[in-house]
C-alpha positions, -999 to +999 in steps of 0.1 A: -024-243+323-020-280+321+006-303+306-008-304+271-015-266+270+020-259+282+034-282+255+014-263+229+028-230+241+063-244+241+060-257+206+048-223+195+078-207+212+101-230+193+090-216+160+108-183+167+132-173+139+153-149+161+167-155+196+148-141+226+166-112+243+189-125+270+199-096+292+176-081+318+178-047+303+169-060+268+140-080+281+127-050+300+130-027+270+111-053+249+083-055+275+081-017+277+079-014+239+051-041+239+031-020+264+034+011+242+061+027+264+043+023+297+067+014+324+037+015+348+020-013+329+051-034+329+056-028+366+021-041+373+026-071+350+058-081+368+048-071+404+076-046+409+078-008+411+078+015+382+111+030+392+127-005+392+114-010+356+130+024+346+163+014+362+163-019+342+156+000+310+185+023+316+208-007+325+213+007+360+203-027+373+216-057+355+209-088+375+174-095+387+164-118+415+156-153+404+119-150+407+118-117+388+141-131+361+118-161+357+087-138+354+105-115+329+116-145+308+081-160+308+065-127+297+090-120+270+087-156+256+049-152+256+051-121+235+081-129+212+074-129+175+036-133+175+033-132+137+058-160+133+038-181+158+005-174+141+020-184+107+034-216+121+001-225+137-018-217+106+005-239+085+001-268+110-037-264+110-040-263+072-013-284+058+014-296+081-003-312+111+013-317+145+036-343+159+030-356+194+054-375+215+041-388+248+046-413+275+013-420+292-011-447+303-036-456+276-068-474+286-091-490+261-128-498+257-128-526+231-146-556+218-154-585+242-125-609+246-098-583+244-080-567+273-089-532+284-061-529+310-043-496+307-006-497+298+022-471+298+032-465+262+058-443+246+042-430+214+055-406+187+029-399+161+021-373+135-015-361+136-032-346+106-040-309+103-076-314+114-065-324+149-039-295+151-066-271+141-089-284+168-062-282+195-053-246+185-090-236+184-097-252+218-066-235+234-075-201+219-111-205+233-096-212+268-106-249+269-097-268+301-068-292+300-092-322+299-107-311+266-072-307+251-063-342+263-096-356+248-087-341+214-052-355+215-066-389+227-091-389+198-063-381+173-041-409+187-070-433+187-078-427+151-043-425+136-022-447+159-045-473+174-071-476+146-046-470+118-069-445+101-099-468+102-081-500+089-084-519+122-099-520+157-133-506+146-150-503+181-119-492+200-121-462+223-089-448+239-084-430+272-054-408+277-045-408+314-015-406+338+005-385+314+043-386+322+052-361+296+040-347+263+060-328+237+044-313+206+061-300+174+046-284+143 
């Protein structure tokens, strides 16, 4: 995925109420449980043999290779506490909204006589629930990264740059050259 999609995933992971399993055996047992006890499905998911999965489950192997450890960690985080994530996303989409912190280049299309040169800005802004809902819906629908960026740019344009319609009436904002984006809800 892209930078904004990854930030949405990371923000959802941060809503967990219990810590993610740390040991290789605990992570592997969790993955096997998620796949209804199928060590074969977990082996295919991680790209290892079924026997290796069984050995991790029985704690016969305790220290995975770095690449396998990273894959296991990623898959466990992706599946950890789905109901908690859904509830947090629903709250953000209905009442709480989403906070975006970014350092990126913002270009403008504005009224004649004003500058439209893009500038790097560091912005931390709370976006209303409507933009959070649009971001979650677009991500769930498998929208490309550019569409997610356009939704975030529109939210920043309306809330930050136009001050919710109180200024800069004809302003259009472009969200480019993203250095980083962090989201929280």
